[in-house]
DRENKELO-481262 format. One record per residue: x, y, z of N, C-alpha, C in turn; residue number from 1. Coordinates in steps of 0.05 Angstrom, whole numbers, padded with zeros to 5 digits. Layout:
N
<<X,Y,Z>,<X,Y,Z>,<X,Y,Z>,NUM>
...
This chain:
62
<<00258,-01151,00087>,<00260,-01145,00065>,<00270,-01144,00042>,1>
<<00286,-01156,00046>,<00302,-01175,00028>,<00300,-01208,00032>,2>
<<00297,-01217,00009>,<00289,-01258,00019>,<00323,-01264,00019>,3>
<<00331,-01285,00034>,<00351,-01287,00039>,<00373,-01307,00016>,4>
<<00363,-01315,-00007>,<00367,-01315,-00027>,<00392,-01296,-00041>,5>
<<00368,-01263,-00053>,<00373,-01235,-00043>,<00396,-01241,-00044>,6>
<<00402,-01239,-00005>,<00424,-01235,00012>,<00448,-01248,00012>,7>
<<00445,-01284,-00007>,<00465,-01299,-00009>,<00476,-01295,-00042>,8>
<<00459,-01283,-00059>,<00468,-01272,-00080>,<00488,-01241,-00075>,9>
<<00476,-01224,-00065>,<00490,-01205,-00055>,<00507,-01205,-00050>,10>
<<00526,-01223,-00022>,<00547,-01227,-00018>,<00555,-01248,-00027>,11>
<<00555,-01264,-00044>,<00563,-01286,-00063>,<00579,-01254,-00092>,12>
<<00560,-01249,-00102>,<00573,-01225,-00124>,<00587,-01202,-00116>,13>
<<00598,-01198,-00084>,<00605,-01183,-00069>,<00634,-01184,-00073>,14>
<<00638,-01209,-00054>,<00665,-01237,-00068>,<00675,-01239,-00089>,15>
<<00656,-01245,-00099>,<00672,-01248,-00133>,<00676,-01228,-00150>,16>
<<00662,-01203,-00152>,<00669,-01179,-00162>,<00699,-01163,-00157>,17>
<<00697,-01169,-00124>,<00719,-01167,-00109>,<00752,-01166,-00117>,18>
<<00738,-01211,-00123>,<00763,-01220,-00132>,<00768,-01226,-00157>,19>
<<00757,-01219,-00164>,<00759,-01208,-00206>,<00777,-01182,-00208>,20>
<<00763,-01158,-00195>,<00770,-01131,-00196>,<00804,-01140,-00188>,21>
<<00805,-01154,-00159>,<00832,-01152,-00148>,<00853,-01161,-00168>,22>
<<00844,-01186,-00178>,<00864,-01213,-00199>,<00857,-01197,-00221>,23>
<<00853,-01179,-00242>,<00850,-01155,-00265>,<00877,-01146,-00249>,24>
<<00869,-01130,-00228>,<00889,-01106,-00218>,<00918,-01114,-00228>,25>
<<00921,-01135,-00214>,<00939,-01152,-00209>,<00959,-01144,-00228>,26>
<<00948,-01172,-00247>,<00948,-01172,-00278>,<00954,-01148,-00297>,27>
<<00950,-01128,-00300>,<00949,-01114,-00310>,<00972,-01086,-00299>,28>
<<00981,-01095,-00273>,<00993,-01065,-00258>,<01028,-01058,-00280>,29>
<<01038,-01081,-00283>,<01066,-01072,-00308>,<01057,-01059,-00327>,30>
<<01024,-01066,-00347>,<01025,-01048,-00361>,<01017,-01017,-00361>,31>
<<01002,-01022,-00333>,<00992,-00998,-00336>,<01020,-00979,-00310>,32>
<<01035,-00991,-00302>,<01065,-00973,-00309>,<01078,-00957,-00327>,33>
<<01075,-00987,-00359>,<01087,-00975,-00372>,<01069,-00954,-00382>,34>
<<01055,-00943,-00387>,<01039,-00940,-00401>,<01022,-00908,-00402>,35>
<<01018,-00904,-00379>,<01024,-00890,-00365>,<01033,-00876,-00340>,36>
<<01059,-00873,-00351>,<01079,-00858,-00329>,<01082,-00832,-00314>,37>
<<01073,-00804,-00334>,<01057,-00784,-00334>,<01046,-00785,-00321>,38>
<<01023,-00794,-00313>,<00988,-00788,-00320>,<00995,-00776,-00277>,39>
<<01011,-00778,-00258>,<01009,-00767,-00245>,<01014,-00737,-00233>,40>
<<01035,-00728,-00259>,<01039,-00695,-00270>,<01018,-00676,-00272>,41>
<<01003,-00698,-00288>,<00976,-00689,-00310>,<00961,-00692,-00287>,42>
<<00956,-00695,-00255>,<00939,-00693,-00246>,<00949,-00681,-00222>,43>
<<00958,-00669,-00225>,<00980,-00653,-00196>,<00971,-00620,-00211>,44>
<<00984,-00628,-00237>,<00984,-00593,-00251>,<00949,-00592,-00257>,45>
<<00928,-00611,-00258>,<00910,-00603,-00258>,<00898,-00594,-00225>,46>
<<00901,-00601,-00216>,<00893,-00596,-00183>,<00901,-00568,-00185>,47>
<<00926,-00557,-00191>,<00932,-00538,-00193>,<00912,-00515,-00197>,48>
<<00921,-00519,-00230>,<00897,-00511,-00244>,<00860,-00499,-00224>,49>
<<00870,-00527,-00217>,<00827,-00517,-00200>,<00838,-00501,-00178>,50>
<<00852,-00500,-00164>,<00860,-00478,-00140>,<00867,-00464,-00151>,51>
<<00878,-00447,-00174>,<00881,-00428,-00186>,<00854,-00418,-00191>,52>
<<00834,-00424,-00206>,<00811,-00422,-00213>,<00802,-00408,-00181>,53>
<<00792,-00436,-00167>,<00784,-00419,-00129>,<00789,-00391,-00135>,54>
<<00813,-00402,-00126>,<00819,-00367,-00119>,<00822,-00342,-00136>,55>
<<00821,-00341,-00150>,<00812,-00324,-00192>,<00785,-00315,-00176>,56>
<<00760,-00335,-00170>,<00746,-00320,-00163>,<00735,-00315,-00139>,57>
<<00757,-00326,-00111>,<00745,-00307,-00076>,<00767,-00269,-00091>,58>
<<00791,-00274,-00103>,<00803,-00250,-00106>,<00777,-00235,-00126>,59>
<<00754,-00248,-00148>,<00734,-00220,-00159>,<00711,-00225,-00139>,60>
<<00701,-00232,-00120>,<00685,-00232,-00109>,<00687,-00212,-00087>,61>
<<00715,-00211,-00074>,<00723,-00198,-00049>,<00713,-00158,-00065>,62>
């Protein structure tokens, strides 16, 4: 289905892409920790909000 060149390119691309993403993440880790301190609380509140909406929907359907 795929030629040998296409498979080699795909494998090489995945390896290089993973390396670049990992390297970039490690490089920016300190910056992210500084700029996104309260993000986990926003995520938790968002999930709680969604759970409340599903609970209200469940109550109104009964």
